[in-house]
C-alpha positions in Angstrom: 31.1 -45.3 94.3 32.6 -41.9 95.0 31.3 -38.6 93.8 34.4 -38.2 91.6 33.8 -41.4 89.7 30.2 -40.5 89.1 31.1 -37.1 87.6 33.9 -38.5 85.5 31.6 -41.2 84.3 28.9 -38.9 83.0 30.9 -37.3 80.3 31.6 -40.7 78.8 27.9 -41.5 78.6 27.2 -38.1 77.0 29.9 -38.6 74.5 28.6 -42.1 73.7 25.0 -40.8 73.4 26.2 -37.8 71.4 28.1 -40.0 69.0 25.0 -42.2 68.5 22.8 -39.2 67.8 25.3 -37.8 65.3 25.5 -41.1 63.5 21.7 -41.3 63.4 21.4 -37.7 62.0 24.0 -38.3 59.3 22.3 -41.5 58.3 18.9 -39.7 58.2 20.2 -36.8 56.2 21.8 -39.0 53.6 18.4 -40.8 53.2 16.8 -37.4 52.9 19.3 -36.2 50.2 18.9 -39.5 48.4 15.1 -39.2 48.4 15.3 -35.6 47.2 17.4 -36.6 44.1 15.2 -39.5 43.1 11.9 -37.7 43.5 9.8 -37.2 40.4 6.5 -35.6 39.6 4.3 -34.4 36.8 1.8 -31.8 36.1 0.2 -29.7 33.4 -0.5 -26.0 32.7 -1.6 -23.7 30.1 -1.2 -20.1 29.0 -3.2 -17.8 26.7 -2.1 -14.8 24.9 -4.0 -11.5 25.2 -5.4 -9.6 22.3 -3.7 -6.4 21.2 -5.6 -3.2 21.8 -5.7 -0.4 19.2 -3.3 2.3 20.1 -4.4 5.9 20.5 -3.0 8.4 17.9 -3.6 12.2 18.2 -2.7 14.4 15.3 -2.3 18.1 15.5 -3.9 19.8 12.4 -1.6 22.2 10.7 -2.8 25.3 8.9 -1.3 28.0 6.7 0.7 25.7 4.5 1.8 27.2 1.2 3.2 25.9 -2.1 6.7 24.4 -1.9 6.6 24.3 1.9 8.4 21.6 4.0 6.9 21.2 7.4 6.0 18.6 10.0 2.7 17.1 11.2 2.9 16.7 15.0 1.3 13.5 16.4 1.5 11.4 19.6 1.0 7.7 19.9 -0.2 6.2 23.2 0.3 2.5 24.0 -2.9 1.3 25.7 -1.7 -2.4 25.6 -0.6 -4.2 28.7 2.8 -5.0 27.1 5.6 -2.9 25.7 5.7 -2.0 22.0 8.1 -0.4 19.6 7.0 1.9 16.8 9.3 1.5 13.9 7.7 3.0 10.8 5.1 5.6 9.9 3.7 5.2 6.4 1.7 7.7 4.4 -1.0 5.5 3.0 -3.2 8.0 1.2 -4.0 11.6 0.7 -7.5 12.9 0.0 -7.9 16.4 -1.2 -10.9 18.2 0.3 -11.1 21.0 -2.2 -11.6 21.3 -5.9 -8.4 21.8 -7.9 -6.3 20.0 -5.3 -4.5 16.8 -6.1 -3.6 13.8 -3.9 0.0 14.3 -5.0 0.1 17.8 -3.4 1.1 16.3 -0.1 3.9 13.7 0.4 6.5 12.7 2.9 9.4 15.1 2.7 12.0 12.9 0.8 14.8 15.2 1.9 14.1 14.6 5.6 16.2 12.1 7.6 14.5 8.7 7.9 12.2 9.1 4.9 12.3 6.5 2.1 9.5 6.7 -0.4 6.2 6.8 1.6 7.8 5.5 4.8 9.2 7.5 7.7 11.5 5.3 9.9 11.3 6.1 13.6 12.4 4.6 16.9 10.1 4.6 19.9 9.7 2.1 22.7 6.5 2.5 24.6 6.8 0.6 27.9 4.5 1.0 30.8 6.3 2.0 34.0 4.7 2.4 37.4 1.2 2.1 35.9 1.6 5.1 33.6 0.4 4.8 30.0 3.4 5.6 27.8 3.2 7.8 24.7 5.7 9.1 22.2 5.6 12.3 20.1 6.6 12.3 16.4 6.9 15.1 13.8 6.1 13.5 10.5 8.0 15.5 7.8 5.8 16.4 4.8 6.3 18.5 1.7 3.6 20.6 -0.1 3.8 20.7 -3.9 3.2 23.8 -6.0 -0.6 24.0 -5.3 -2.9 25.2 -8.0 -4.7 28.5 -7.4 -8.0 26.6 -7.2 -6.6 24.8 -4.1 -6.2 27.9 -2.0 -8.1 27.8 1.2 -8.8 24.1 0.8 -7.3 21.2 2.7 -6.1 17.7 2.5 -6.6 14.8 4.8 -4.3 11.8 4.8 -4.0 8.4 6.3 -1.0 7.1 8.2 -0.2 3.6 9.2 2.1 2.7 12.1 4.3 -0.4 12.2 4.3 -1.6 15.8 6.1 -4.6 17.3 5.4 -6.2 20.6 8.4 -6.6 23.0 9.1 -9.2 25.5 8.6 -7.9 29.0 
């Protein structure tokens, strides 16, 4: 056997072996794909919801109000929950006079202000945590002061506000 026939014979064996390997790989991959598509499994899991946390509200006291005045009560709301919330309404629940001669009706939401309907002030504020920061929003609640009686001079009023808050999907 000459050197030339040995060299020319080797590629034929390589081609034959290569074709056999290719056919084996294709057959193996088709079995793998077939097995992948008919595979099944099962499992179980559970999830629990967290409990909402009371949000922090800071109100700035206002002084120097006078009869017939329209002003605002500044306040900030801080979302201490781990999920985003939206504040949609602030409602004036009750007014408590702290002086004699003062009436609960002396303080009310300013009905001429935008967003006020009856005892509800409609607001928009999304409080979403970002980068670990605790989000807060500032509001100026519009109030009006009635014509106060003379006996109410120097006295004050305290009032209760309720916030309507909705959780958001993260």
